[in-house]
N, C-alpha and C positions, 0 to 999 in steps of 0.2 A: 450495462457496465456498473451502474450504481449498486444494483442488487448484488452482483457478483462480488464487488469490493466490500459491501456490508457483510456478506456471509464470510468472506475471508477474514475480515477484521474480527468477527465473532469466533471463528476457528482459532485464530491466534490468541485472542483473549482467553480462550479456554485451554490453552496449552498445546494445541495441535501443532506439530512440527511444520515449519515453512517449506520443507523440501518434499512434501507430498505432491504428487502430479497435478491435482486440480488447482492447488494454490500457485504452482509454478506456471501453469497454462494461463491463468488469469493475469499474473504479473507479466508474462510474456506479451499478452495482448496489450496491456497497458504500455509496455515499452515501445511497441510498434505503432501505436495509434496516436498521432499528434492531436487529434480532435479531443482527446481526453486530458489535455494539459490542465484544464480547469479543475479536474478531479485530483490530479497530482498536487496542484497547489493547495487545494482545500484540505486534503488528507495529510499533507506534509506539515501543516501548521508552523510555518517558518518562524513566526515571531514568538513561539513558545520554546522555552529551554528546559522546563521541568518535565521529565518523562511521565510523571503521573498525569499530566494534562494532555498527553498525546493519544492518538488512536493507536491500537496495537499494530496497525499496518503502517504507521507513520515512518518508521525507520526505513522501510522498504520503498515507500513512495519518495522519500528524500533521496535515497540512493539512485533511484530511477531518474529523478529530476536532475541530479548532478551527473548522471552518466557513469556512476561508479558501481553499478551492480554487476 
């Protein structure tokens, strides 16, 4: 899961659209698997408010964590 999320973060960083199937499949896996909660917390960086300091995937992991996706 770490590698898949790292790759997706790179895709998003390089401007690839979030709605492509592979990105959606990995985000769906993350939504369904509670054992990856630590990854959601790490990638969400909740104590950071400046978007420049976030991962490209942070807005999506925050939505998943909050159940707002």
